[in-house]
C-alpha positions as CSV (number, residue, x, y, z in Angstrom):
1,M,0.0,0.0,0.0
2,Y,1.3,3.5,-0.8
3,D,0.0,7.0,-1.3
4,V,-1.3,8.8,-4.4
5,P,-1.4,12.6,-3.9
6,F,-3.9,14.5,-6.0
7,R,-3.7,17.9,-7.5
8,T,-5.8,20.6,-5.9
9,D,-6.9,24.2,-6.6
10,I,-6.2,25.2,-3.0
11,D,-2.8,26.3,-1.8
12,T,-0.4,23.4,-2.1
13,G,1.3,24.1,1.3
14,F,-2.1,24.1,3.0
15,A,-3.1,20.8,1.3
16,D,0.2,19.2,2.2
17,S,-0.1,20.4,5.8
18,V,-3.6,19.0,6.2
19,V,-2.6,15.6,4.7
20,S,0.5,15.4,6.7
21,A,-1.4,16.1,10.0
22,A,-3.9,13.4,9.1
23,R,-1.2,10.9,8.1
24,T,0.8,11.6,11.2
25,S,-2.2,11.1,13.5
26,L,-4.0,8.3,11.8
27,G,-1.2,6.4,10.0
28,D,-2.0,3.7,7.5
29,T,-5.6,3.5,8.5
30,L,-6.2,6.8,6.7
31,R,-8.2,6.2,3.5
32,S,-8.8,9.7,2.2
33,V,-8.6,13.5,2.9
34,I,-11.2,15.8,1.3
35,Y,-11.3,19.5,1.6
36,F,-14.7,21.1,1.0
37,T,-16.6,24.4,1.3
38,P,-20.4,24.9,0.9
39,S,-20.0,24.9,-2.9
40,E,-16.7,23.1,-3.8
41,M,-14.7,20.1,-2.9
42,D,-11.3,18.6,-3.7
43,V,-9.8,15.3,-2.9
44,L,-6.4,16.0,-1.3
45,Y,-5.3,12.4,-0.7
46,V,-6.6,8.9,-1.3
47,R,-4.9,5.7,-0.5
48,Q,-3.9,4.0,-3.8
49,D,-5.5,0.6,-3.0
50,L,-9.0,2.2,-3.0
51,Y,-9.8,3.6,-6.4
52,E,-8.6,2.9,-9.9
53,S,-8.6,6.6,-10.9
54,R,-8.8,10.1,-9.6
55,A,-12.2,10.5,-11.3
56,R,-13.6,7.5,-9.5
57,A,-12.3,8.8,-6.1
58,V,-13.8,12.2,-6.7
59,E,-17.2,10.6,-7.7
60,A,-17.3,8.4,-4.6
61,K,-16.2,11.2,-2.3
62,A,-18.7,13.8,-3.8
63,R,-21.6,11.8,-2.4
64,L,-20.1,11.9,1.0
65,V,-19.3,15.6,0.8
66,E,-22.9,16.3,-0.2
67,F,-24.1,14.7,3.0
68,E,-21.5,16.3,5.3
69,R,-22.1,19.8,4.0
70,I,-25.1,19.9,6.3
71,G,-22.5,20.8,9.0
72,F,-22.3,24.3,7.6
73,A,-26.0,24.8,8.0
74,E,-25.9,23.4,11.5
75,A,-23.4,25.9,12.8
76,P,-25.9,28.3,14.4
77,I,-27.6,25.4,16.1
78,R,-24.3,24.1,17.5
79,T,-23.5,27.6,18.7
80,A,-26.9,28.0,20.3
81,L,-26.5,24.7,22.2
82,S,-23.1,25.7,23.6
83,P,-22.9,29.4,24.0
84,P,-19.4,30.4,25.2
85,T,-20.7,32.5,28.1
86,D,-22.9,29.6,29.5
87,P,-21.1,28.0,32.5
88,D,-23.2,24.8,32.0
89,S,-22.3,24.5,28.3
90,I,-20.6,21.4,27.0
91,G,-18.2,23.6,25.1
92,S,-17.7,24.6,21.5
93,Y,-18.0,22.2,18.6
94,D,-14.7,20.5,17.7
95,F,-15.4,17.7,15.2
96,T,-17.8,15.0,14.2
97,V,-17.1,11.3,14.0
98,R,-19.5,9.0,12.1
99,V,-19.1,5.3,12.7
100,H,-19.7,2.9,9.9
101,G,-19.4,-0.9,9.6
102,E,-16.0,-0.8,8.0
103,G,-14.5,2.5,9.2
104,F,-15.1,6.1,10.2
105,V,-15.7,9.5,8.7
106,V,-14.3,12.5,10.6
107,R,-15.6,16.0,9.8
108,V,-13.7,19.1,10.9
109,L,-15.3,22.6,10.2
110,A,-14.1,26.1,10.6
111,D,-16.3,28.9,9.1
112,D,-16.8,28.0,5.5
113,D,-14.0,25.5,5.2
114,G,-14.2,21.8,6.1
115,V,-12.1,18.6,5.9
116,L,-13.3,15.1,5.8
117,L,-11.1,12.2,6.8
118,T,-12.1,8.6,6.1
119,T,-10.3,5.7,7.8
120,D,-10.4,2.0,8.2
121,D,-11.8,0.6,11.4
122,M,-9.5,1.7,14.2
123,D,-9.2,3.0,17.8
124,V,-11.1,6.3,18.1
125,D,-8.6,8.1,20.3
126,A,-6.4,9.1,17.3
127,F,-9.2,11.2,15.8
128,E,-8.9,14.0,18.4
129,D,-5.2,14.4,17.5
130,A,-6.0,14.6,13.8
131,A,-8.9,17.0,14.2
132,V,-7.1,19.4,16.5
133,A,-4.1,19.6,14.1
134,I,-6.3,20.1,11.1
135,R,-8.5,22.7,12.8
136,R,-5.3,24.8,13.3
137,F,-4.8,24.8,9.5
138,L,-8.4,25.6,8.8
139,D,-8.5,28.5,11.3
140,G,-5.4,30.0,9.6
141,Q,-6.9,29.5,6.1
């Protein structure tokens, strides 16, 4: 198994940093890294053993992105549920993990930028490391 980087229209340094943070935190269980906004998406990384072409990877990930874009619309609700001045608040939103039969989808959002990570089945503790690192890049975007 080895990596196939994809070209992206976003800044190459940003894309490389996001992929590096995900690879460092999640290792060989990482399946893909997708950058998305409310209207666009780009596959930054996909493990070579998954798809026969970039076009196939983009097609498969586009369906996932369409579902996960709901996170942008949910932002006011998440803020209302956890106002920063409320001492009883559970805190601000950090990231979402969706558990599937064969792996996980992790969504990290900051304003109108988002990153999705997909992984094989694994220990969930590594997700926090990946999400925190990626959020730093998104906040600086």
